[in-house]
C-alpha positions, 0 to 999 in steps of 0.5 A: 437493497438487491437480492443476491445469488451466488453467481451474483456474488461470485460476480461481485467478488471477482469484480472487486479482486480485479479492481485492486489487482489493476490499482496495485498493477498501475502504482507498482508498474511506475517505481520501475521507471523513475529513473527513466522519468529522471532522464525524460524529464531533464530533472533530479530525482527530488523532483521526480520523487513528487511521483510518488508523493503525490499519490501518496497523498490524495490516495491515503486521504481518498482512502479515508473519505470515500469508505464513509462515502459510500455508507452514506451514499451507497457503495455501489454508486461511489465505486462507479464514480471512482472507477470512471474517475481511474480509467480517465486518469489512467488513459491520461497519463501516457500522453503526459509532456512534462513532469508537472503534468504527470504529477498533476494526472497522479493526484487524479489517480490518486482519487480512485484508490479509494475504491480499495476500502470501498471493495473490502466493504463490498465484499463484506456486504454481500459475501456470507459469513462462512465465506467471508475470510476466504473472499477477503483472502482472494481481495488480500491476494490481489496485493501480491498478483498486481505487483508481481505482475507489474514487476515482470510485465509493466517493467518489461513493457518499460524496458522494451517499448516506453514509460507511455505505453506502460500506461497505454496498455493497461488504460483499456482495462481501467476501462473495462472494470468501470463497464463490467462493474456498471453491469454486474456490481449490486448493493446488498445495503441501504445508505445511510441517511446523514450529513456529510460532515464537510468540516471533519472531512476538511480537518482530517485531509489537512491532518493527513497531507501535512503528515504524509508529506513530512514523512514522505520528504523527510530525507528531502528536506531533512527531518529538522528543518523547518517544513518538515517540522512544521508539518508534522507539528500541523498535522498534530494540531489537525488530528487533535482538533479531528477527534475533539470535533468529530466526539462533539458533531452530530454527524461525524464523519468518523465515529471515533467510538469505533476506535474505543472499541479493543478490536478495531483499534488494534486491528489498525495498528497492527496493519499500520505496524505491520506494513511499515514492517513488511515495507522495509522489505519491499523497499529494499530489495529491489534497490540491492538488487538492481544496484552495482556491485559491491552494494548490490547484484546489478540486475535489470528492472526485468530480471529483479521483477522476475527474481521476485516472481516466486514471493508474489505468487506464494502470496497468493497461493497462501490467501486461501490458506490463510483464509481457512486458518482464519475460519477454523482458529480466528483472525488473532492465530492467522495473525501471529502465524504470519508475523511469526513467519516474516520474523524469519524473513528478516532473520535470513536477511540479516544473517546472509543475502550474499547470493540471488537464492537468499533474496528469493528464500527470504521475499517468498516466506515475506509474501507468505507471512503477508498473507495470513496477516491481511487476512486476518486483519481485515477479518478482524476488522468486519466481524467486528464492526456493524456493516452499516459502517464497514465502509468506514471501518475499511477506510480508515483501516487503510490508511493506517495501513498507508502511513506505514507504507509511508514510513518504512520508505522514509526512515529505510532512506534515511539509513541509506543516506546515514550509510553509504558506500561509493562505487565506480560507475563510469571513467573519464579517459583523462590521466591523473594522479598517476591513472590513465582515467579518472573514475566516476563514483557515486554513493549506493547504501551499503551493507550497515544501512540494510541491516539497520533497516531490517532491525527495524522493520524487526523493532515494529513486528516485535510491537505488532506481536504485543497488540496482536496479543491484546485481541480479544476473541468472541463468537457472533458478528458485529459484536458491539463488545470487542 
């Protein structure tokens, strides 16, 4: 354990925010390049989707595993290892010559996602209680900052140069994170003297892998296909076995008794429901902006990034405001404010999304609500968890939120498949049925698909509100009874 002054604490918080921004930037910059990958690798969308799915699977597993390992071996040591792995894998991304190579690199990048829950846990260890909500707010703002930068800078690099250069340009930044962390990151807690529950890790990882696979690939293989049904059945059986095993284990990898605490359980499920609800909007707005008329607005990747930029700026601006509200009124009020504001965003999109201005208004409203919810959830979680379990708790919460982020594209993709409109995307100069050409059409999401998606998002947020009302707030940190 090290004694930290104000300068040390400020540098550590800045480093953790830097890490969060980098991770979100790299993962967001890859999304606009998906159509480019299809052409570059001469493959299909179903195959290219594994660029996202592979990262999601390993990232979710890493979040659950490395938070706990940080508690056991020391958060600084584990963070440095992950940042080095991440820097190396990012630097390799632009050199992939086949889709299989890029997917393999993305799997390794997913391991680096374990830095995200560790960053929250490290902040919880070093920041005084009086400044903790503000530090958490800055960390939560990295989601908006990273995404906003990627939608503008990353998209521009991809369009103007190539997808390889989007990786080449960010690789030095990833190595800078490792170097700065090596020199300035300090540990303020003693590692726990525990044995590693390898059996528990294996059971949990297998369940998460099969669950994420089923949610991500349900649209591709069919929700009632034997493979998808097997993945869900296997994941349920694995999670049941994991809970039974952990309850009986002397060195449990995940302390199941943490989930018996009301506020920790609520923080995890509100995180899942909220991230699912918000990703119903994040999943559809870029599509709505980029798809051709009459399905969408036909904007370029870079232009759609600029349109979304005000939302990310407001999310960043309101993060400190959310921290002040959380400090003054508690995380419960902050979460309820964020959920209420998010409702307005969905209502605006259901009622009218006929102009670009309508989209900007709804997205900025959601960005504001997003800040309040995230700051409230992470604050509720950490003040209800002993510091010796902070890495484990934030890792668990990240897993829940990742599951929510996976549910939204899965359900949204189903609506887009069920309800589509045919749009002419090209012409073949050949006379057919009295016409001087043959139209080439393609199915794009219809207005009904978007309406069902936003209504589903509202339902998820309603359940989140109901759970939030059950939060019990008491004074003091790490209360064993809440």
